[in-house]
C-alpha positions in Angstrom: 56.2 -0.5 -34.8 52.6 0.0 -36.0 51.3 -0.7 -32.3 53.6 2.3 -31.3 52.3 4.3 -34.1 48.7 3.8 -33.0 49.6 4.3 -29.3 51.1 7.7 -30.2 47.8 8.5 -31.9 45.9 7.5 -28.9 48.1 9.6 -26.7 47.5 12.6 -29.0 43.7 12.2 -28.6 44.2 11.8 -24.8 46.4 14.9 -24.8 43.7 16.8 -26.7 40.5 15.6 -24.8 41.8 14.9 -21.4 45.0 17.0 -20.7 44.1 20.0 -22.8 40.2 19.6 -22.1 39.3 20.2 -25.7 35.7 18.9 -26.2 34.7 17.1 -29.2 33.2 19.2 -32.1 34.6 22.5 -30.7 35.4 23.9 -34.3 32.4 22.4 -35.7 30.3 24.3 -33.0 32.1 27.5 -34.0 30.7 26.9 -37.6 27.3 26.0 -36.2 26.9 29.1 -33.9 28.1 31.3 -36.7 25.5 29.9 -39.0 22.8 30.6 -36.4 24.2 34.2 -36.2 24.2 34.6 -39.9 20.8 33.2 -40.6 19.4 35.6 -37.7 21.0 38.6 -39.5 24.0 39.1 -37.2 27.6 39.3 -38.2 29.1 35.8 -37.9 32.6 37.1 -37.6 32.1 38.9 -34.4 33.7 38.8 -31.9 37.0 38.4 -33.6 39.2 35.9 -31.6 41.5 33.7 -33.5 41.1 30.0 -32.6 37.7 30.7 -31.1 35.7 32.7 -33.7 34.6 32.0 -37.4 37.3 33.1 -39.9 36.3 31.2 -43.1 34.7 32.3 -46.3 30.9 32.6 -45.6 30.2 29.8 -48.2 31.4 27.4 -45.4 28.2 28.3 -43.7 26.1 27.5 -46.8 28.0 24.3 -47.0 27.3 23.6 -43.3 23.5 24.1 -44.0 23.6 20.8 -45.8 24.2 19.0 -42.5 21.9 21.0 -40.1 18.6 21.1 -42.0 17.0 19.1 -39.2 18.2 21.7 -36.6 19.6 19.1 -34.2 23.2 20.1 -33.3 24.4 16.7 -32.1 23.0 14.9 -35.2 24.6 17.6 -37.4 28.0 16.9 -35.7 27.7 13.1 -36.1 26.8 13.7 -39.8 29.7 16.0 -40.3 32.2 13.7 -38.6 30.9 10.7 -40.6 31.2 12.6 -43.9 34.7 13.7 -43.0 35.8 10.1 -42.2 34.3 8.8 -45.4 35.8 11.6 -47.4 39.3 10.8 -45.9 39.0 7.2 -47.0 38.4 8.6 -50.5 41.3 10.9 -50.1 43.7 8.1 -49.1 42.7 5.9 -52.2 42.8 8.9 -54.4 46.3 10.0 -53.4 48.0 6.6 -53.7 46.3 6.1 -57.2 47.2 9.5 -58.4 50.9 9.2 -57.2 51.4 5.8 -58.6 49.9 6.8 -61.9 52.0 10.0 -62.2 55.3 8.2 -61.3 54.6 5.3 -63.6 55.0 3.0 -60.7 51.8 0.9 -61.0 53.8 -2.2 -60.8 55.0 -1.3 -57.3 51.9 -2.8 -55.7 48.4 -3.5 -57.0 45.5 -1.2 -56.0 44.2 -3.3 -53.3 47.6 -3.4 -51.5 48.2 0.3 -51.9 44.8 1.2 -50.5 45.2 -1.1 -47.5 48.7 0.4 -46.8 47.2 3.9 -47.1 44.4 3.0 -44.7 46.9 1.6 -42.2 49.0 4.6 -42.2 46.6 7.5 -42.5 43.5 6.2 -40.6 45.9 6.1 -37.6 47.5 9.5 -38.5 47.1 11.6 -35.3 46.3 14.9 -37.2 43.4 13.2 -38.8 42.2 12.1 -35.4 42.4 15.7 -34.2 40.6 16.8 -37.4 37.7 14.6 -36.6 37.8 15.4 -32.9 37.4 19.2 -33.4 35.1 18.9 -36.4 37.4 20.7 -38.7 36.7 21.3 -42.5 40.1 20.1 -43.6 39.2 16.9 -45.2 36.6 18.5 -47.5 39.3 21.1 -48.4 42.0 18.6 -49.3 39.4 16.5 -51.3 38.6 19.6 -53.4 42.3 20.3 -53.9 42.9 16.7 -55.2 39.8 17.0 -57.6 41.2 20.3 -58.9 44.5 18.8 -59.6 43.0 15.6 -61.1 40.7 17.4 -63.6 43.5 19.8 -64.6 45.5 16.7 -65.6 42.6 15.5 -67.5 42.5 18.9 -69.4 39.0 19.6 -67.9 39.8 23.3 -67.1 36.3 24.5 -66.1 35.7 21.6 -63.8 39.2 22.0 -62.2 38.5 25.7 -61.9 35.3 24.9 -60.0 37.1 22.7 -57.5 40.0 25.3 -57.1 37.4 27.9 -56.1 35.6 25.4 -53.8 39.0 24.8 -52.1 39.6 28.4 -51.8 36.3 29.1 -50.2 36.6 26.2 -47.8 40.2 27.1 -46.6 41.5 30.4 -48.3 45.1 29.2 -48.4 44.6 27.1 -51.6 44.7 30.4 -53.5 48.4 29.7 -53.9 47.4 27.3 -56.7 46.3 30.3 -58.8 50.1 31.0 -59.2 50.6 27.4 -60.3 48.0 27.6 -63.1 49.2 31.0 -64.2 52.6 29.5 -64.6 51.2 26.9 -66.8 49.3 29.5 -68.7 46.0 27.6 -68.1 43.8 30.7 -68.5 40.6 28.8 -69.1 40.9 27.1 -65.9 41.5 30.5 -64.0 38.5 32.0 -65.9 36.3 29.0 -64.7 37.7 29.5 -61.2 36.7 33.3 -61.1 33.1 32.4 -62.3 32.9 29.8 -59.6 34.2 32.0 -56.9 31.6 34.6 -57.9 29.0 31.9 -57.5 30.2 30.7 -54.1 30.2 34.3 -52.9 26.7 35.1 -54.2 25.2 32.1 -52.4 25.9 33.2 -48.9 25.1 36.8 -49.9 21.6 35.8 -50.9 21.2 33.2 -48.0 22.4 35.4 -45.3 23.4 39.1 -46.0 25.0 41.2 -48.6 27.3 42.5 -45.8 28.8 39.0 -45.2 31.4 39.1 -47.9 32.9 42.6 -46.8 33.0 41.3 -43.2 35.0 38.2 -44.2 37.5 40.4 -46.2 38.0 42.4 -43.1 38.8 39.3 -41.1 40.9 37.9 -43.9 43.0 41.2 -43.9 43.5 40.9 -40.1 44.6 37.3 -40.3 47.3 38.0 -42.9 48.7 40.9 -41.0 48.9 39.3 -37.5 51.3 36.8 -36.1 49.1 34.8 -33.6 51.8 33.5 -31.4 49.4 31.1 -29.3 50.9 27.9 -28.0 49.0 25.8 -30.6 50.1 27.7 -33.6 53.0 25.9 -35.3 53.7 28.5 -38.1 57.4 29.5 -38.4 56.5 33.0 -37.4 54.5 32.3 -34.4 57.2 29.8 -33.1 59.9 32.5 -33.8 57.8 35.1 -31.9 57.3 32.7 -28.9 61.1 32.2 -28.7 62.0 35.9 -29.2 59.4 37.0 -26.5 60.9 34.3 -24.1 64.4 35.6 -24.8 63.3 39.3 -23.9 63.2 40.7 -27.5 60.6 43.4 -28.5 59.3 45.0 -31.6 60.3 42.1 -34.0 56.8 41.5 -35.6 57.5 43.4 -38.9 60.9 41.6 -39.4 59.3 38.2 -38.9 56.4 38.8 -41.2 58.9 40.1 -43.9 61.1 37.2 -43.4 58.3 34.7 -43.8 57.0 36.5 -46.9 60.4 36.6 -48.5 61.0 32.8 -47.8 57.5 32.0 -49.3 58.4 33.9 -52.4 61.7 32.3 -52.8 60.3 28.8 -52.4 57.2 29.4 -54.6 59.3 31.1 -57.1 61.8 28.3 -57.3 59.0 25.8 -57.7 57.1 27.6 -60.5 59.8 29.7 -62.5 61.0 26.6 -64.4 57.4 26.5 -65.9 58.1 29.7 -67.8 61.1 28.1 -69.5 59.5 24.7 -70.4 56.3 22.9 -69.8 56.9 20.3 -67.0 56.4 16.6 -67.4 53.5 14.8 -65.6 55.8 13.6 -62.8 57.3 17.1 -62.3 53.7 18.6 -62.2 53.0 16.2 -59.3 56.1 17.3 -57.4 55.0 20.9 -58.0 51.6 20.1 -56.6 53.1 18.5 -53.6 55.4 21.3 -52.9 52.7 23.9 -53.2 50.6 22.0 -50.6 53.7 22.1 -48.5 54.1 26.0 -49.1 50.3 26.5 -48.6 50.5 24.8 -45.1 53.9 26.0 -43.8 53.7 29.6 -44.8 50.1 30.2 -43.6 49.9 32.5 -40.6 48.0 29.8 -38.9 49.4 26.3 -38.7 47.5 23.9 -36.4 48.5 20.4 -35.8 45.6 19.0 -37.8 46.9 20.8 -40.8 49.4 18.2 -41.4 46.7 16.1 -43.3 47.3 18.5 -46.2 50.8 16.9 -46.5 49.4 13.5 -47.5 50.4 14.1 -51.1 54.2 14.9 -50.5 54.4 12.2 -47.9 53.0 9.6 -50.2 55.0 10.9 -53.2 58.2 10.4 -51.0 57.1 7.0 -50.0 56.5 5.7 -53.5 59.6 7.1 -55.0 62.0 4.6 -56.6 64.9 5.6 -54.3 65.2 3.2 -51.5 66.0 5.9 -48.9 63.0 8.1 -49.8 60.4 5.7 -48.3 62.5 5.4 -45.1 62.6 9.2 -44.9 58.8 9.5 -45.3 58.3 6.9 -42.4 60.6 8.8 -40.1 58.8 12.1 -41.0 55.4 10.6 -40.3 56.6 9.2 -37.0 57.9 12.7 -36.1 54.6 14.2 -36.6 53.0 11.4 -34.7 55.4 11.9 -31.8 54.4 15.6 -31.5 51.9 15.6 -28.7 54.0 13.2 -26.5 57.0 15.3 -26.9 55.1 18.5 -25.9 53.6 16.9 -22.9 56.6 14.8 -21.6 59.6 16.5 -22.9 59.4 20.3 -23.9 56.2 22.3 -24.5 57.4 23.3 -28.0 56.4 21.7 -31.3 59.8 20.7 -32.4 59.1 17.3 -33.9 56.3 18.6 -36.3 58.4 21.6 -37.2 61.4 19.5 -38.1 59.1 17.0 -40.0 57.5 19.9 -42.0 60.7 21.7 -43.1 62.7 18.3 -43.6 59.8 17.2 -45.9 59.9 20.5 -47.7 63.7 20.3 -48.2 63.8 16.6 -49.3 60.9 17.1 -51.9 62.6 20.3 -53.2 65.8 18.4 -53.7 64.1 15.6 -55.6 62.2 18.0 -57.7 65.2 19.8 -58.9 67.0 16.6 -59.4 64.2 15.4 -61.5 64.0 18.7 -63.4 67.6 18.8 -64.4 67.4 15.2 -65.6 64.2 16.0 -67.6 66.0 19.1 -69.1 69.0 17.0 -70.0 66.9 14.3 -71.7 65.3 16.9 -73.8 68.7 18.1 -75.1 69.8 14.6 -76.1 
């Protein structure tokens, strides 16, 4: 089974590099070329072409400068990929330890066993290979999100707020966690996050130009108001737009965006509203964290295949739950994600496996969350 798992990862890499002709480091070179523009006084956000142009917070360019001080593009890419791979190993170890601790299941396996299991699964995870191949910033973003959650659990609000802001400037979509901390009434953390966000915005403004933040906000507004129905965008709105266009429908964009927003509000509201009634337990907070990672990924206007690495927490949470069936479900969902590129190339050019995996994962973790919440509430009353 594991050999098949690795073969599917190899095919995903073959699909990306050979069939799809996607060179190594394409996203990294977008960052790199945007940095050269910014340092030269040009607008790094022009021309605006989703999937081909720079759309991140300008602090990403400041972060990138840590890797390109020697001004050698190839060396910078090697350093970036190496740092991403090392950070992913840290993420794997971190997630397994965090989930075991929160679930109180330290006895399930020792730390060495869990780390080796995590390496076996997630080093061979095809979305990670794609992240490395294109030189994406995802691994640094998920590590920042994990540190945000870890320090919030240690009641270190200002440190957690720092990492929340770092995650937001690296990827934008982690801003959803502001709602999480609002529901927990952790105002010191949010205050620390605002201060850090100001700092992370001042750095590129001083390093490059005072116009760089307004330029980013313009791009951010465009991203949120558009559907982007490209073949590689796996968001629910983009997939629906592709199908409706194929079936001959027109003028559906407004309905799709409204539907996505309503669905996101309902899901996030269902996750967080219980916090207004009662402070959640440690294990419930972990489930909320995992569900918000799912919502952050699934309801974004842009969902690329490599974004599935953000789902490592809900996948591991499901795998380590005490129910026997939950680990089987998590393995099936990982295999579905792994199967994606083979399915697209050899069966139907549509991301059905990853779509099913994402929304089944959301449904199963939501079900378990509410099951645990009602049990928690009942135990408090007895």
